[in-house]
C-alpha positions as CSV (number, residue, x, y, z in Angstrom):
1,M,42.4,-13.5,-48.5
2,S,40.9,-11.0,-45.4
3,R,40.7,-13.4,-42.5
4,M,37.2,-14.7,-42.9
5,L,34.6,-13.6,-39.8
6,G,31.9,-15.9,-38.1
7,A,29.1,-13.1,-39.2
8,A,26.9,-14.4,-41.2
9,V,23.4,-13.8,-43.1
10,L,21.0,-15.9,-44.2
11,L,18.9,-14.9,-47.5
12,G,16.2,-18.1,-46.8
13,S,12.9,-18.8,-45.3
14,L,14.2,-19.2,-41.5
15,A,13.3,-15.4,-40.9
16,G,12.7,-14.2,-37.2
17,A,15.2,-17.4,-36.0
18,A,17.7,-16.2,-33.7
19,L,21.6,-17.4,-33.4
20,A,23.2,-18.6,-30.4
21,D,26.4,-18.1,-31.7
22,P,27.7,-14.9,-30.5
23,N,30.2,-14.5,-33.6
24,V,27.4,-13.7,-35.8
25,S,26.5,-10.3,-37.4
26,P,24.5,-8.9,-35.9
27,V,23.0,-8.2,-39.3
28,G,20.9,-11.5,-38.8
29,Y,18.5,-13.3,-40.8
30,M,16.3,-12.0,-43.4
31,D,12.8,-13.0,-44.6
32,L,12.4,-12.7,-48.3
33,F,9.9,-12.0,-50.5
34,K,8.4,-15.0,-52.3
35,R,10.6,-16.7,-55.1
36,I,12.1,-19.3,-56.4
37,S,14.0,-21.7,-55.0
38,S,17.7,-22.8,-56.0
39,G,17.2,-26.1,-54.1
40,C,20.9,-25.6,-53.2
41,S,22.5,-26.3,-49.4
42,T,24.1,-24.1,-47.2
43,S,26.5,-26.3,-45.5
44,G,29.1,-26.5,-48.1
45,P,32.1,-24.2,-48.4
46,A,32.0,-20.3,-48.2
47,S,33.0,-18.7,-51.8
48,C,37.2,-18.1,-52.0
49,H,37.3,-20.5,-49.6
50,N,37.0,-24.0,-51.0
51,T,39.9,-26.2,-50.6
52,T,38.9,-28.7,-53.6
53,R,37.5,-27.6,-56.9
54,E,33.9,-27.0,-57.2
55,T,32.1,-28.5,-59.9
56,D,28.4,-27.0,-59.4
57,L,28.6,-23.8,-60.3
58,C,24.8,-23.3,-60.2
59,C,25.7,-23.8,-55.6
60,F,29.0,-22.8,-55.5
61,E,30.0,-18.7,-56.8
62,A,32.8,-19.2,-58.5
63,P,34.8,-17.5,-60.1
64,G,33.4,-14.2,-58.4
65,G,32.9,-15.0,-55.0
66,L,33.9,-11.6,-53.1
67,L,30.6,-9.4,-52.8
68,L,30.7,-6.0,-52.2
69,Q,27.7,-4.2,-51.4
70,T,28.0,-0.8,-52.3
71,Q,25.7,2.1,-51.1
72,F,25.8,5.9,-51.4
73,W,25.3,9.3,-49.7
74,D,25.0,11.5,-52.2
75,T,24.5,15.2,-50.8
76,D,24.2,17.5,-53.9
77,P,22.4,16.9,-55.6
78,S,20.9,14.3,-53.0
79,T,19.1,10.5,-53.5
80,G,16.6,8.8,-51.3
81,P,15.8,9.7,-47.8
82,S,17.7,12.5,-45.6
83,N,17.9,9.5,-43.2
84,S,19.2,6.5,-45.3
85,W,22.2,5.8,-47.3
86,T,21.1,4.4,-51.0
87,I,22.0,1.5,-53.3
88,H,24.1,0.8,-55.8
89,G,24.6,-2.5,-55.9
90,L,26.0,-6.1,-55.1
91,W,29.1,-7.0,-57.3
92,P,30.9,-10.3,-58.3
93,D,34.8,-9.6,-57.6
94,N,36.8,-12.4,-58.4
95,C,38.7,-14.0,-54.7
96,D,41.5,-11.8,-55.9
97,G,40.3,-8.5,-56.3
98,T,39.3,-8.6,-60.1
99,F,36.7,-8.9,-62.0
100,S,34.4,-9.7,-64.9
101,E,31.7,-7.1,-66.0
102,N,29.2,-7.6,-69.0
103,C,29.2,-11.6,-68.7
104,D,26.2,-12.7,-70.6
105,P,24.9,-9.8,-73.6
106,S,22.4,-11.8,-74.5
107,R,20.3,-11.5,-70.8
108,D,20.8,-7.6,-70.6
109,Y,17.2,-7.5,-69.9
110,T,15.2,-3.7,-70.5
111,N,12.0,-2.2,-68.7
112,I,13.3,-3.5,-65.3
113,A,10.4,-2.2,-63.5
114,G,8.2,-4.3,-65.7
115,L,9.9,-7.2,-65.1
116,L,9.7,-7.2,-61.3
117,T,6.2,-6.5,-61.5
118,D,5.1,-9.1,-64.4
119,Q,6.6,-11.6,-61.9
120,G,5.0,-10.6,-58.7
121,A,8.1,-8.3,-56.9
122,S,6.0,-4.9,-56.9
123,D,7.3,-4.8,-53.6
124,T,10.8,-5.4,-54.4
125,L,10.5,-2.4,-57.1
126,S,9.1,0.2,-54.9
127,F,11.1,-0.5,-52.3
128,M,13.7,0.2,-55.2
129,Q,12.1,3.2,-56.4
130,E,13.1,4.9,-53.1
131,Y,16.5,3.6,-52.3
132,W,18.0,2.4,-55.8
133,V,18.0,5.8,-57.4
134,D,19.8,7.4,-59.7
135,I,21.5,10.8,-59.3
136,N,20.3,11.9,-62.7
137,G,16.7,10.5,-62.2
138,Q,17.2,7.6,-65.0
139,N,16.6,5.0,-62.3
140,E,15.3,2.6,-65.1
141,Q,18.5,3.0,-66.9
142,F,20.7,2.5,-63.5
143,W,19.0,-0.6,-62.6
144,E,19.6,-2.2,-65.9
145,H,23.5,-1.2,-66.0
146,E,23.8,-3.1,-62.6
147,W,22.2,-6.6,-63.7
148,S,23.7,-6.2,-67.4
149,T,27.1,-5.3,-65.9
150,H,27.2,-7.3,-62.8
151,G,23.8,-9.5,-62.5
152,T,25.2,-11.7,-65.5
153,C,28.7,-12.4,-64.2
154,Y,27.2,-14.6,-61.2
155,S,27.5,-18.6,-61.6
156,T,24.6,-19.2,-59.4
157,L,22.2,-16.9,-61.8
158,K,22.7,-18.5,-64.8
159,P,18.9,-19.4,-66.5
160,S,20.1,-23.5,-66.4
161,C,20.3,-22.9,-62.4
162,L,16.7,-22.1,-62.4
163,P,14.2,-24.1,-61.5
164,S,12.3,-25.5,-64.7
165,G,9.8,-23.6,-66.2
166,S,11.3,-20.2,-64.5
167,P,10.1,-17.7,-66.7
168,K,12.5,-15.4,-69.0
169,G,14.3,-12.9,-66.4
170,A,13.4,-14.8,-63.1
171,E,17.6,-14.8,-62.1
172,A,16.9,-11.1,-62.5
173,V,14.6,-10.9,-60.4
174,A,16.3,-13.4,-57.7
175,F,19.2,-10.5,-58.2
176,F,17.1,-7.8,-57.5
177,Q,15.4,-8.8,-54.8
178,T,18.3,-10.0,-52.6
179,V,20.1,-7.1,-53.3
180,V,17.3,-5.2,-51.6
181,K,17.2,-7.1,-48.8
182,L,20.8,-7.3,-48.5
183,F,20.4,-3.3,-48.3
184,Q,18.0,-3.7,-45.4
185,T,20.0,-5.3,-42.8
186,L,22.8,-2.6,-43.5
187,P,21.2,0.4,-42.2
188,T,24.5,2.3,-42.4
189,Y,22.7,6.2,-41.3
190,D,21.9,4.1,-38.3
191,F,24.9,2.1,-37.9
192,L,26.7,5.5,-37.4
193,S,23.7,7.4,-35.7
194,Q,23.8,4.9,-32.5
195,A,27.2,6.0,-32.5
196,G,26.5,9.3,-31.8
197,I,27.4,10.4,-36.0
198,T,24.9,12.1,-37.6
199,P,25.3,14.8,-40.7
200,S,26.6,17.7,-40.0
201,T,28.1,20.9,-41.8
202,S,30.8,21.7,-40.0
203,K,32.2,18.3,-37.9
204,T,34.4,16.7,-39.2
205,F,35.6,12.9,-38.4
206,T,38.0,10.2,-38.2
207,L,38.5,7.6,-41.0
208,S,38.4,5.0,-37.3
209,T,36.0,6.4,-35.9
210,L,33.3,6.1,-38.8
211,T,34.8,2.5,-39.7
212,N,34.9,1.4,-35.6
213,A,30.9,2.7,-35.6
214,I,30.2,0.2,-38.2
215,K,32.4,-2.5,-37.4
216,D,30.4,-2.5,-33.9
217,A,26.9,-2.7,-34.9
218,T,28.3,-5.6,-37.7
219,G,31.0,-7.2,-36.5
220,V,33.2,-6.5,-39.6
221,T,35.2,-3.3,-41.2
222,P,34.0,-1.6,-44.4
223,A,36.0,0.0,-46.9
224,L,34.9,4.0,-46.9
225,N,34.9,5.9,-49.6
226,C,35.3,10.0,-50.3
227,D,34.4,12.6,-53.1
228,G,37.7,14.8,-51.5
229,S,37.3,15.0,-48.1
230,T,32.9,14.3,-48.3
231,L,32.4,10.6,-47.2
232,N,30.5,9.1,-50.2
233,S,29.9,5.6,-50.3
234,I,30.4,2.5,-48.2
235,E,31.6,-1.4,-49.3
236,Y,30.5,-3.9,-47.5
237,Y,32.3,-7.5,-48.0
238,F,31.2,-11.0,-47.9
239,N,32.0,-14.3,-49.9
240,L,28.6,-16.7,-50.0
241,K,27.5,-20.2,-48.9
242,G,25.0,-21.5,-51.5
243,S,23.5,-19.8,-54.8
244,L,22.9,-16.0,-54.6
245,I,19.0,-17.0,-54.8
246,D,18.7,-17.6,-51.0
247,G,22.1,-18.8,-50.1
248,E,23.9,-17.4,-47.1
249,F,25.9,-14.4,-47.4
250,V,29.2,-14.5,-45.3
251,A,30.2,-10.7,-44.2
252,I,34.3,-10.3,-44.0
253,D,36.5,-7.3,-43.5
254,A,36.8,-4.9,-46.7
255,P,40.1,-6.6,-48.1
256,S,41.6,-2.9,-48.6
257,K,40.5,0.3,-47.3
258,G,38.7,2.9,-49.4
259,S,39.6,6.5,-50.7
260,C,39.1,8.3,-47.2
261,S,42.1,9.6,-45.5
262,S,42.4,9.1,-42.1
263,S,40.9,12.1,-40.6
264,G,39.0,15.2,-41.6
265,I,36.4,13.6,-43.0
266,K,33.1,15.7,-43.9
267,Y,29.8,14.1,-43.6
268,P,27.2,16.4,-44.7
269,P,23.6,16.3,-44.3
270,K,21.4,15.7,-47.6
271,S,20.5,19.0,-49.4
272,G,16.7,19.4,-51.6
273,S,15.9,15.8,-51.1
274,P,12.7,15.5,-48.7
275,S,12.2,11.3,-47.9
276,T,8.4,11.7,-49.4
277,T,7.4,12.4,-52.9
278,T,4.8,14.4,-54.2
279,T,3.5,13.1,-57.8
280,T,0.7,15.6,-58.1
281,G,-0.5,19.3,-57.6
282,T,0.9,22.8,-58.8
283,S,2.7,24.2,-56.3
284,S,5.7,25.7,-56.6
285,P,8.6,23.5,-55.8
286,T,11.9,24.9,-53.7
287,G,15.3,23.9,-53.5
288,G,17.8,23.5,-56.1
289,S,16.5,20.6,-57.8
290,G,13.3,23.1,-57.8
291,N,13.8,26.1,-59.9
292,L,12.9,25.6,-64.0
293,P,15.6,26.5,-66.4
294,S,15.8,28.0,-68.9
295,T,16.7,25.1,-70.8
296,G,17.3,21.5,-70.4
297,T,16.3,18.1,-71.6
298,I,13.0,16.3,-70.6
299,H,13.6,12.3,-69.1
300,A,11.8,9.6,-68.9
301,S,11.5,7.3,-65.4
302,S,11.9,4.2,-67.2
303,T,14.2,5.1,-70.3
304,G,15.4,7.8,-73.0
305,G,13.0,10.5,-73.2
306,L,11.6,13.1,-75.3
307,L,12.6,14.9,-79.2
308,S,12.3,17.8,-80.5
309,G,8.9,16.9,-82.1
310,G,7.5,16.0,-78.4
311,T,8.0,11.8,-78.7
312,W,9.5,9.3,-76.5
313,S,12.2,7.8,-78.0
314,T,16.1,6.0,-76.8
315,Q,17.7,8.4,-78.9
316,T,19.5,11.9,-78.9
317,L,17.0,13.9,-76.5
318,A,16.3,17.5,-77.6
319,T,17.1,20.7,-76.1
320,Y,13.8,22.2,-75.0
321,H,13.4,25.9,-73.8
322,F,11.2,26.8,-71.2
323,S,9.4,30.5,-70.2
324,G,7.6,30.9,-66.8
325,T,8.0,29.7,-63.3
326,T,7.2,26.6,-62.2
327,K,3.4,27.5,-61.3
328,S,3.1,27.8,-65.3
329,F,5.5,27.9,-68.2
330,T,5.7,27.2,-72.1
331,M,8.0,25.1,-73.5
332,T,9.7,25.1,-77.2
333,T,12.5,23.4,-79.0
334,S,14.0,23.7,-82.4
335,K,10.7,22.6,-84.3
336,G,9.1,25.0,-82.7
337,N,6.2,25.4,-80.1
338,C,5.0,22.5,-77.9
339,G,1.8,21.7,-76.9
340,V,-1.1,19.4,-76.0
341,S,-3.9,18.8,-78.8
342,D,-6.4,15.8,-78.6
343,G,-4.3,14.7,-75.2
344,E,-0.8,14.1,-77.4
345,L,2.0,16.2,-76.5
346,K,3.5,17.7,-79.7
347,C,6.0,20.5,-80.9
348,G,5.9,21.8,-84.1
349,S,5.8,25.2,-86.0
350,G,2.2,25.2,-86.3
351,V,1.5,24.2,-82.6
352,S,-0.1,26.2,-80.2
353,L,1.3,26.8,-76.9
354,S,0.3,25.1,-74.1
355,T,0.6,25.8,-70.4
356,F,2.7,23.6,-68.2
357,S,3.8,23.0,-64.5
358,A,6.1,21.2,-62.8
359,V,6.2,20.0,-59.7
360,T,9.3,18.3,-57.1
361,S,9.4,15.2,-56.3
362,G,12.7,13.8,-54.5
363,S,15.3,15.4,-56.0
364,E,13.6,15.4,-59.3
365,L,11.6,18.4,-61.4
366,L,8.9,16.6,-62.8
367,L,6.5,18.1,-66.1
368,A,3.0,18.3,-65.0
369,F,-0.1,18.7,-67.5
370,S,-3.2,20.2,-66.2
371,G,-2.1,19.2,-62.6
372,S,-0.9,15.4,-63.8
373,T,2.6,14.0,-63.7
374,T,1.4,11.0,-65.4
375,F,1.9,10.3,-69.4
376,S,1.7,7.3,-71.2
377,S,2.4,6.1,-74.6
378,E,1.4,2.8,-76.5
379,K,4.7,1.0,-75.6
380,T,8.3,1.2,-74.7
381,P,10.6,2.6,-77.6
382,S,13.5,1.1,-78.7
383,G,16.4,1.9,-81.2
384,T,15.0,4.4,-83.5
385,D,11.2,4.1,-82.6
386,Q,9.4,6.9,-81.7
387,E,6.2,6.9,-79.3
388,T,3.5,9.2,-79.0
389,V,3.1,10.8,-75.6
390,F,-0.3,11.1,-74.3
391,T,-1.1,13.5,-71.2
392,D,-2.7,11.2,-69.2
393,G,-2.4,7.1,-68.1
394,S,-4.7,5.7,-70.0
395,H,-2.2,3.7,-72.4
396,S,-0.5,0.5,-71.5
397,K,3.2,2.6,-70.7
398,T,2.9,5.0,-67.7
399,Y,5.8,6.8,-66.8
400,T,6.4,10.6,-65.8
401,L,9.2,13.0,-67.2
402,S,11.6,14.9,-65.6
403,I,13.1,18.3,-66.5
404,I,17.1,18.1,-66.6
405,S,18.6,22.0,-67.0
406,S,21.6,22.0,-69.4
407,E,23.6,23.3,-67.1
408,L,23.7,20.7,-64.3
409,S,23.9,18.0,-67.2
410,A,27.0,19.6,-68.3
411,K,28.3,20.3,-64.8
412,R,27.8,16.2,-64.1
413,L,29.6,15.5,-67.9
414,L,32.5,17.3,-67.0
415,Y,32.8,16.3,-63.2
416,N,32.3,12.4,-64.2
417,C,34.7,12.5,-67.1
418,H,37.6,14.1,-65.0
419,I,37.0,12.3,-61.8
420,S,40.0,10.3,-62.3
421,Q,42.4,13.3,-62.5
422,H,40.5,15.2,-59.3
423,A,38.9,18.0,-61.3
424,K,36.1,18.8,-59.2
425,L,34.1,21.2,-59.8
426,P,32.8,23.7,-57.0
427,H,28.7,23.7,-56.3
428,N,28.6,27.4,-58.0
429,F,30.2,26.4,-61.3
430,S,28.5,28.0,-64.2
431,I,28.8,26.6,-67.6
432,T,28.1,29.8,-69.4
433,S,30.0,32.2,-67.0
434,H,33.1,29.4,-67.3
435,F,34.4,30.1,-70.3
436,Q,34.1,33.8,-69.6
437,S,35.9,33.9,-66.1
438,H,37.6,31.2,-64.7
439,S,38.0,32.7,-61.6
440,N,36.0,30.3,-59.8
441,M,37.8,26.7,-61.2
442,P,41.7,25.3,-60.7
443,A,43.5,26.2,-63.3
444,Q,43.9,22.5,-64.0
445,S,40.5,22.0,-64.0
446,E,40.1,24.2,-65.9
447,A,42.1,23.8,-68.7
448,R,40.4,20.2,-69.0
449,A,37.4,21.7,-69.2
450,Q,38.5,23.8,-72.0
451,N,39.9,20.4,-73.5
452,V,36.3,18.8,-73.5
453,A,35.0,21.9,-75.4
454,R,37.7,21.2,-77.6
455,G,37.1,18.2,-78.6
456,H,33.3,19.1,-78.7
457,K,34.6,21.1,-81.6
458,A,36.8,18.8,-83.0
459,A,34.0,15.6,-83.4
460,I,32.2,18.6,-85.4
461,N,35.1,18.9,-88.0
462,N,35.8,15.1,-87.8
463,P,33.8,13.0,-90.9
464,N,34.2,9.7,-88.9
465,V,32.3,11.4,-86.4
466,S,28.5,10.1,-86.5
467,E,26.1,12.5,-87.4
468,E,24.4,12.1,-84.1
469,A,27.2,12.7,-82.1
470,K,28.0,15.7,-84.6
471,D,24.6,17.0,-83.7
472,H,24.6,16.6,-79.7
473,S,28.6,18.6,-80.1
474,R,26.5,21.6,-81.5
475,Q,24.0,21.3,-78.5
476,V,26.8,21.6,-76.4
477,L,28.5,24.3,-78.0
478,E,25.7,26.3,-78.1
479,E,25.2,26.2,-74.7
480,I,28.4,27.1,-73.7
481,E,29.2,29.9,-76.4
482,G,25.8,30.8,-77.6
483,T,26.6,29.5,-80.7
484,S,27.2,25.6,-82.5
485,D,29.7,26.9,-85.1
486,P,32.7,25.4,-84.3
487,D,34.9,28.3,-85.6
488,A,33.5,30.4,-83.4
489,F,34.5,29.0,-80.1
490,T,36.4,30.8,-78.3
491,A,37.9,28.7,-75.6
492,S,41.8,29.3,-75.4
493,T,44.5,27.2,-74.6
494,K,48.2,28.3,-73.6
495,S,50.7,26.3,-76.0
496,S,52.9,25.7,-72.9
497,D,49.8,23.3,-71.4
498,K,49.4,21.5,-74.6
499,H,51.4,18.2,-73.0
500,S,49.6,18.1,-69.8
501,N,46.5,18.6,-71.4
502,Y,47.3,16.2,-73.7
503,N,48.1,13.7,-70.3
504,S,45.0,14.5,-68.6
505,E,42.8,13.7,-71.8
506,H,44.5,10.8,-71.9
507,A,43.7,9.5,-68.7
508,A,40.1,10.3,-69.4
509,K,40.8,8.3,-72.7
510,K,41.9,5.5,-70.9
511,A,39.5,5.4,-68.3
512,G,36.9,4.8,-71.7
513,H,37.0,1.2,-71.5
514,L,35.0,1.7,-68.1
515,F,32.1,3.3,-70.0
516,E,29.3,1.3,-71.1
517,R,28.7,1.5,-75.4
518,R,25.4,-0.6,-74.5
519,S,23.7,1.2,-77.8
520,K,24.3,4.3,-79.8
521,S,20.7,5.6,-78.6
522,V,22.0,8.5,-77.0
523,Y,22.3,8.1,-73.3
524,T,24.8,5.1,-71.8
525,H,25.6,4.1,-68.7
526,E,29.0,5.9,-67.1
527,K,31.3,2.8,-65.8
528,I,33.4,3.5,-62.9
529,D,32.5,1.3,-60.3
530,H,35.8,-0.2,-59.4
531,L,37.7,3.0,-60.9
532,N,39.0,3.4,-57.0
533,R,40.9,0.1,-57.8
534,F,42.8,1.7,-60.8
535,N,43.4,5.3,-59.3
536,S,44.6,5.4,-56.0
537,G,43.9,8.6,-55.7
538,A,40.8,8.8,-57.0
539,S,37.2,9.9,-56.2
540,P,35.0,8.2,-58.2
541,R,31.4,9.4,-59.0
542,P,30.0,5.9,-60.8
543,R,27.0,5.8,-61.9
544,S,26.1,9.2,-64.1
545,I,24.6,9.2,-67.2
546,I,26.7,10.6,-70.0
547,P,25.8,10.9,-73.8
548,Y,27.5,8.3,-75.9
549,A,28.9,10.9,-78.3
550,L,30.9,11.7,-75.9
551,L,33.2,7.9,-76.2
552,E,34.0,9.0,-79.5
553,L,34.9,12.5,-78.4
554,L,37.5,11.4,-76.6
555,D,39.7,9.5,-79.7
556,S,38.6,13.2,-81.2
557,V,40.5,15.0,-78.1
558,A,43.1,13.3,-77.5
559,N,43.6,13.5,-81.6
560,A,43.0,17.2,-81.5
561,V,45.8,18.1,-78.8
562,Q,48.5,16.8,-80.4
563,E,47.5,18.5,-83.8
């Protein structure tokens, strides 16, 4: 176990107090939002450092006493302000480096934004909306994932540990408050900047230069992870005294190094992600995320997105076809034209086309009608429910709708599916042209991409695959080849590649247990949070959204390549 340093962060009511101990980390004491109190002392041993068996696990974190505060530096597409890293989460690893996940499905809370607002933590929510953001714009699902996967595993956050009369979900609110406040004491961008290290398109850095800059600022050595040679995440490690609600975080050295090499590390600037956002207006957006795609899906900011009839649901999202520019365009689906009548969005054969616009908000391209990006419904959908979408904020559930291009979704899907085998796609990758000309990708990545497409074909012909998954596969094939007929799909594979292709798909299948299968509604969070620890050479991109259908396809692909 890594040696424990004297660096400490107190999460309590002693805001502004100064520590006289020179061994204490500069991250200092933190002032929390008004919140529940655990009633626990912080005078006892830190987690993972007890010499006798602790029985009160409401005041002693076990078995997950090795805590990781993880941050991301997303550049393309970019997330968050250009001068700040963003939050990934706070994970309770066991003291030996193993970990548990999804510890209490009965507390897999949804509508985290509503939960925070209802319990007086709107300041926390506002901060999260800027600094705890998903690379695909699915913030709500990202937050739900981090809570259900990691938050439910804290022994000190069990409902039985809360003060009497605490509202349902109070422990989740405390979790998000703690993560936010801990993140605020760890401004990685500033730590590096103070050492003269700023994002650059030309410079490279050594691992020791980067880690020493962080250690000079915090007193501890973090783990740095890279996507290839590009820096993209950092892990700060802690033990905990008392409860996660209001305990003392004791900073320690990372027990192992991350995935970055010793030299040649790139730290590029973020692209196309302004620090402020625009939510209304019709000016033409710029940047990679601001171009209107010809086809794509429409995602709601809270959960789910739009079906082919224009309704809001958590089922498989429909493909929308866009015609025009961001200043003025029309939309159609397989059901027909999309338009607004009496304030309701509808798509169908008898619907008259309406004109929409799109505006950039951070890294997202938001749908707008009559200059407003606010939409609303009577309630949040669940299961197979469909809610009418109104083009104003007059109904109880308000949200924004972001347009995600089909090509970008497919690129992210392929990237994340094969990341454990280094199948990194170039930035100029085109789904359509990829299957017409393979000159812009390494042969290894190319074969794996073909395997994914072939898996969709196999799924369509597989009687054991659900109709929902088959519909998704037809949609993907149509985007790739211009047809949903599996017999017309032309991606070829040489017989000599069969063994290597199977091995790569087997690796993807092996990683399949890391994909959350919370529900059969379209999108489920990809779970590769700790992939580094399973594949030492991997460069994980943990929190992208991936279709549920792929989980079924992994088995189909493995079977297909053996036939």
